[in-house]
BAFI-3210 file (N, C-alpha, C; in Angstrom, 3 decimals, decimal comma, padded with zeros to 6 digits):
// residues 124
n [1|2|3|4|5|6|7|8|9|10|11|12|13|14|15|16|17|18|19|20|21|22|23|24|25|26|27|28|29|30|31|32|33|34|35|36|37|38|39|40|41|42|43|44|45|46|47|48|49|50|51|52|53|54|55|56|57|58|59|60|61|62|63|64|65|66|67|68|69|70|71|72|73|74|75|76|77|78|79|80|81|82|83|84|85|86|87|88|89|90|91|92|93|94|95|96|97|98|99|100|101|102|103|104|105|106|107|108|109|110|111|112|113|114|115|116|117|118|119|120|121|122|123|124]
n.u [000,797|000,703|001,521|001,150|004,094|004,677|004,691|008,007|009,120|011,625|011,311|012,527|013,067|010,083|009,534|011,320|010,180|007,566|008,287|009,505|007,170|005,445|006,937|007,142|004,362|004,189|005,723|004,271|001,661|003,019|003,883|006,250|009,888|012,418|014,299|013,205|012,204|009,786|008,460|008,604|005,666|003,975|000,978|-001,380|-003,984|-007,158|-009,463|-010,321|-009,030|-010,338|-010,131|-009,019|-010,225|-009,022|-009,951|-009,816|-008,062|-010,242|-010,440|-009,872|-010,574|-008,275|-007,799|-008,874|-010,643|-009,166|-010,550|-009,744|-006,746|-004,032|-001,958|001,608|001,488|000,238|-002,748|-006,139|-007,463|-010,555|-012,218|-014,679|-017,783|-020,486|-022,609|-025,258|-024,034|-023,527|-021,370|-019,510|-017,043|-014,854|-013,168|-010,452|-008,162|-006,033|-002,854|000,406|001,199|-000,875|-002,103|-004,328|-005,553|-007,971|-010,937|-013,052|-016,077|-018,414|-021,625|-022,389|-020,690|-017,612|-014,618|-012,633|-009,265|-007,365|-003,879|-001,595|000,189|002,711|002,424|000,009|-003,278|-003,586|-005,527|-008,364]
n.v [-001,141|002,028|005,045|008,786|010,862|013,416|016,924|018,515|016,576|013,815|010,576|008,881|009,625|009,993|007,093|006,310|007,749|006,643|003,972|004,275|005,508|003,142|001,257|002,609|002,365|-000,241|-000,544|001,034|-000,409|-002,618|-004,812|-005,034|-005,339|-002,847|-002,779|-003,510|-006,372|-008,851|-009,609|-012,528|-014,526|-012,397|-010,555|-008,681|-008,307|-010,181|-008,495|-005,462|-003,925|-003,096|-000,163|-000,315|000,693|001,448|001,488|003,870|004,222|005,270|008,723|011,070|014,203|016,247|018,477|021,345|023,717|023,969|023,186|023,953|025,285|024,315|026,489|027,444|027,488|025,477|025,444|025,027|026,869|027,069|027,526|028,747|029,670|032,083|030,617|028,394|025,689|022,332|021,718|019,429|018,783|016,476|014,582|012,393|011,182|011,285|012,470|012,295|014,309|016,103|017,226|016,783|014,771|015,722|015,253|016,687|016,437|018,139|018,998|016,341|015,079|013,781|013,635|015,795|015,613|016,849|016,995|015,151|012,176|012,949|015,599|017,430|018,713|022,021|023,789|025,612]
n.w [-000,039|-000,960|000,606|000,315|-000,182|002,343|001,427|001,153|002,164|001,634|-000,178|000,923|003,559|004,593|004,496|006,490|008,595|008,761|009,361|011,975|013,432|013,435|014,838|017,479|017,556|018,044|020,232|022,357|022,305|023,509|022,095|020,815|021,480|022,698|020,671|018,274|017,845|017,994|021,100|022,795|023,032|023,812|023,139|021,726|024,188|024,001|024,612|025,676|028,471|031,607|033,663|037,081|040,246|043,267|046,776|048,922|052,367|055,107|055,856|058,673|060,137|061,567|062,899|064,436|066,285|069,647|072,844|075,252|076,597|078,519|080,605|081,143|084,021|084,742|084,795|083,894|081,141|079,801|076,237|075,558|074,099|073,648|073,352|074,362|076,180|077,448|079,712|081,117|083,825|084,548|086,671|085,870|086,944|089,758|090,574|092,287|092,895|093,825|091,380|088,688|086,408|083,966|082,386|079,528|078,274|076,036|075,261|075,526|073,648|072,277|074,555|075,466|076,797|079,607|080,931|082,316|083,224|083,928|084,096|085,799|085,622|087,785|088,360|087,741]
ca.u [-000,119|001,527|001,031|001,817|004,833|004,486|005,361|009,043|010,142|011,899|010,391|013,247|012,330|009,007|009,521|012,019|009,239|006,605|008,787|009,813|005,770|005,189|007,832|006,556|003,319|004,216|006,217|003,265|000,995|003,532|004,147|007,724|010,796|013,032|015,249|012,477|011,922|008,406|008,413|007,870|004,399|003,475|000,367|-002,379|-005,265|-008,569|-010,496|-009,910|-008,964|-011,083|-009,387|-009,567|-010,061|-008,860|-010,436|-008,736|-008,565|-011,091|-009,693|-010,357|-010,216|-007,597|-007,337|-010,216|-010,483|-009,050|-011,718|-009,048|-005,347|-003,014|-000,788|002,878|001,399|-000,640|-004,321|-006,803|-008,442|-011,482|-012,473|-016,262|-018,381|-021,670|-023,932|-025,782|-023,363|-023,555|-020,109|-018,921|-015,369|-014,588|-011,631|-009,933|-007,064|-005,172|-001,503|000,895|001,648|-001,937|-002,411|-005,362|-006,022|-009,378|-012,076|-014,154|-017,139|-018,916|-023,035|-022,336|-019,672|-016,211|-014,353|-010,867|-008,380|-006,281|-003,317|-001,200|000,696|003,949|002,317|-001,242|-003,612|-003,519|-006,556|-009,268]
ca.v [-000,178|003,205|006,182|009,971|011,434|015,064|017,804|018,901|015,178|012,928|009,528|008,013|010,266|009,544|005,410|006,133|008,363|005,808|002,948|004,735|005,469|001,945|000,870|003,470|002,310|-001,234|-000,636|001,427|-001,509|-003,738|-006,105|-005,344|-004,876|-001,736|-003,288|-003,743|-007,608|-009,115|-010,043|-013,884|-015,036|-011,040|-010,461|-007,769|-009,036|-010,180|-007,471|-003,918|-004,105|-002,027|000,463|-000,729|001,690|001,049|002,166|004,741|004,100|006,519|009,694|011,848|015,551|016,237|019,903|022,064|024,737|023,234|023,581|024,950|025,243|024,591|027,492|027,023|027,683|024,226|025,921|024,856|027,820|026,508|028,490|028,556|030,885|032,513|029,701|027,643|024,374|021,746|021,313|018,979|018,725|014,979|014,226|010,919|010,498|012,270|012,384|012,111|015,913|016,690|017,657|015,760|014,623|016,146|014,945|017,695|016,767|019,393|018,668|015,015|014,750|013,203|014,691|016,222|015,299|017,683|017,024|013,649|011,569|013,661|017,331|017,291|020,266|022,260|024,644|025,968]
ca.w [-000,127|-001,239|001,098|-000,605|000,621|002,325|000,738|001,991|002,535|000,195|-000,024|002,278|005,079|004,537|004,579|007,737|009,811|008,742|009,888|013,299|014,209|013,379|015,862|018,269|018,397|018,592|021,883|023,219|022,926|024,352|021,028|020,504|022,408|022,048|019,573|017,351|017,585|018,768|022,250|022,730|023,929|024,079|021,963|022,475|024,843|023,546|025,033|026,373|029,872|032,486|034,585|038,313|041,299|044,510|047,555|050,102|053,723|055,782|056,771|059,942|060,182|063,015|063,072|064,956|067,535|071,054|073,647|076,056|076,915|079,743|080,648|081,895|085,712|085,027|085,102|082,610|080,496|078,517|075,370|075,565|073,262|074,485|072,968|075,712|075,811|078,615|080,060|082,660|083,920|085,093|087,085|085,663|087,667|090,697|090,584|093,526|093,470|094,021|090,300|088,450|084,700|083,690|080,772|079,508|077,335|075,700|074,967|075,352|072,388|072,741|075,823|075,142|078,248|079,650|081,855|082,047|084,965|084,258|084,156|085,671|086,029|089,043|088,695|086,576]
c.u [000,899|000,980|001,868|002,838|004,520|005,109|006,675|010,045|010,230|011,083|011,269|012,951|011,244|008,796|009,952|010,784|008,291|006,961|009,159|008,399|005,295|005,883|007,255|004,783|003,240|004,816|005,184|002,003|001,709|003,925|005,367|008,741|011,366|013,729|014,553|011,443|010,787|008,921|008,045|007,030|003,716|002,323|-000,854|-003,699|-006,636|-009,180|-009,831|-010,172|-009,797|-010,322|-009,932|-009,398|-010,045|-009,704|-009,588|-009,132|-009,494|-010,005|-010,351|-009,612|-009,442|-007,264|-008,806|-009,529|-010,437|-010,185|-010,936|-007,634|-004,656|-001,757|000,502|002,542|000,315|-002,102|-004,917|-007,542|-009,196|-012,227|-013,762|-016,445|-019,325|-022,959|-024,043|-025,292|-023,613|-021,947|-019,746|-017,499|-015,497|-013,385|-011,495|-009,250|-006,610|-003,648|-000,887|001,460|000,465|-002,347|-003,501|-004,958|-007,660|-010,032|-013,011|-014,963|-018,024|-020,104|-022,642|-021,728|-018,540|-015,494|-012,768|-010,456|-007,324|-005,361|-002,899|-000,471|002,072|003,443|000,906|-001,397|-003,826|-004,527|-007,163|-009,118]
c.v [001,300|004,244|007,598|010,630|012,791|016,094|018,625|018,030|014,298|011,722|008,462|008,455|009,858|007,871|005,510|006,880|007,247|004,309|003,139|004,791|004,021|001,206|001,581|002,763|000,950|-001,521|-000,099|000,219|-002,973|-004,755|-006,031|-004,696|-003,617|-001,961|-003,702|-005,353|-008,012|-009,843|-011,478|-014,170|-013,771|-011,112|-009,385|-008,535|-009,024|-009,336|-006,596|-004,206|-003,104|-001,575|-000,174|000,314|001,087|001,891|002,849|004,429|005,529|007,709|010,635|013,137|015,971|017,370|020,107|022,993|023,789|023,866|024,095|024,638|025,270|025,397|026,793|026,948|026,453|024,421|025,695|026,172|027,206|027,989|028,050|029,814|031,289|031,883|029,082|026,042|023,834|021,009|020,835|018,553|017,644|014,961|012,945|010,547|011,783|011,695|012,487|013,623|016,617|017,364|016,556|015,704|014,709|015,539|016,301|017,406|018,045|018,811|017,350|014,242|014,081|014,298|014,920|016,055|016,330|016,994|015,340|013,306|012,468|015,196|016,994|018,832|020,494|023,217|025,020|027,379]
c.w [000,023|-000,445|000,408|000,471|001,096|001,873|001,873|002,252|001,367|000,939|000,861|003,402|005,247|005,079|005,914|008,770|009,659|009,692|011,400|014,023|014,437|014,785|017,108|019,104|018,605|020,239|022,592|023,268|023,397|023,251|020,523|021,445|021,608|020,939|018,327|016,934|018,570|020,026|022,150|023,661|024,231|022,974|022,504|022,981|023,862|023,550|025,761|027,924|030,684|033,482|036,107|039,265|042,726|045,587|048,703|051,338|054,086|056,306|057,852|059,870|061,441|063,378|063,611|066,108|068,745|071,888|074,903|075,951|078,353|079,604|081,346|083,691|085,661|085,406|083,733|082,051|079,561|077,820|075,083|074,818|074,191|074,045|073,957|075,165|077,325|078,952|081,406|082,658|084,954|085,531|086,731|086,507|088,540|090,436|092,013|094,137|093,607|092,550|089,936|086,704|084,814|082,159|080,805|078,145|077,096|074,955|074,609|074,385|072,888|073,739|075,186|076,852|078,139|080,833|081,638|083,468|084,995|084,538|084,578|085,923|087,612|089,719|087,158|086,124]
res [m|s|h|p|v|p|a|g|m|t|s|s|t|a|l|l|a|r|s|w|l|r|s|l|r|s|l|l|r|g|t|a|s|p|n|g|r|p|l|p|g|r|s|l|p|p|f|r|r|k|p|l|l|e|a|l|e|p|r|l|l|l|s|g|t|p|l|g|i|v|g|a|d|a|f|l|r|l|a|l|d|d|a|a|e|n|v|v|v|q|q|v|a|a|n|a|d|g|s|v|i|l|a|v|p|v|d|g|g|l|a|e|r|f|g|s|a|a|s|g|i|k|g|l]
***
């Protein structure tokens, strides 16, 4: 089958370009090795493969506005707003130095813990 030669190209250049494109097409399809020889046992699959999607693990948002901060003086300062909220301060544990570990749930939600065995809370 004869192909027309593009303007400005010699027939040998056009032949070389077609040969190069055929080789590139074979490489992209996976039917030829880089040296131009066919790969043994490699042929095009009899059907088009469908892309597979993998599910990601669930993500949690770990940033937000803290309910309170513990200063260098070991006092807990809660950052509450003007809205009506039910706040309960629960003592979780007592340390030997008299400081405590506190849990503060707001409106029955998850409780934030303040203090630890190494540095507890000494006041509110």
